[in-house]
C-alpha positions in Angstrom: -57.7 97.4 149.6 -60.8 96.3 148.5 -61.6 93.4 146.0 -62.2 95.7 143.1 -58.8 97.3 143.4 -57.1 94.0 144.0 -58.8 92.4 140.7 -57.5 95.6 138.6 -53.9 95.6 140.2 -50.8 95.7 137.9 -50.4 92.1 137.8 -54.1 91.5 136.7 -53.6 94.2 134.1 -50.6 92.5 132.6 -52.2 89.2 132.6 -55.2 90.9 130.8 -53.1 92.4 128.2 -50.8 89.6 127.6 -53.1 86.4 127.8 -51.6 83.1 128.1 -48.2 84.1 127.1 -48.0 86.6 130.1 -48.7 83.6 132.5 -45.8 81.6 130.7 -43.5 84.5 131.2 -44.7 85.0 135.0 -44.0 81.5 135.6 -40.6 81.4 134.2 -39.9 84.5 136.3 -40.8 82.7 139.3 -38.9 79.6 138.5 -35.8 81.7 137.9 -36.1 83.6 141.3 -36.7 80.4 143.1 -33.7 78.7 141.2 -31.3 81.8 142.1 -32.3 81.7 145.7 -31.6 77.8 145.8 -28.3 78.2 144.1 -27.1 81.0 146.4 -28.1 79.3 149.4 -26.5 75.9 148.0 -23.3 77.9 147.1 -23.2 79.4 150.7 -23.8 76.2 152.5 -21.7 73.8 150.5 -18.7 76.0 149.6 -15.2 74.6 150.4 -14.0 75.5 154.0 -10.4 76.4 155.0 -9.7 73.0 156.8 -6.6 72.3 158.8 -5.0 70.2 156.2 -5.7 72.7 153.4 -4.3 75.5 155.6 -0.9 73.4 156.2 -0.7 72.7 152.4 -1.2 76.4 151.5 1.5 77.3 153.9 3.8 74.8 152.4 3.0 76.1 149.0 3.6 79.7 150.0 7.0 78.8 151.5 8.3 76.7 148.6 5.8 76.2 145.8 7.9 73.5 144.1 8.0 71.4 147.2 4.5 71.2 148.3 2.9 68.0 147.3 -1.0 67.6 148.0 
């Protein structure tokens, strides 16, 4: 691609038509995407794990729900 086609691409056309409002919308879209990726990574990395004490408690609860004490 050359410089002329880069300057007249779809994003440049949107900004030309929308003006400053389009800049705000583009910034909000980028922030939303970054926030989504951050929260997905945070949720995946810091999700509760099936530890040994939790596994034991679940086993007790499945065997006798009223007798299980955390």
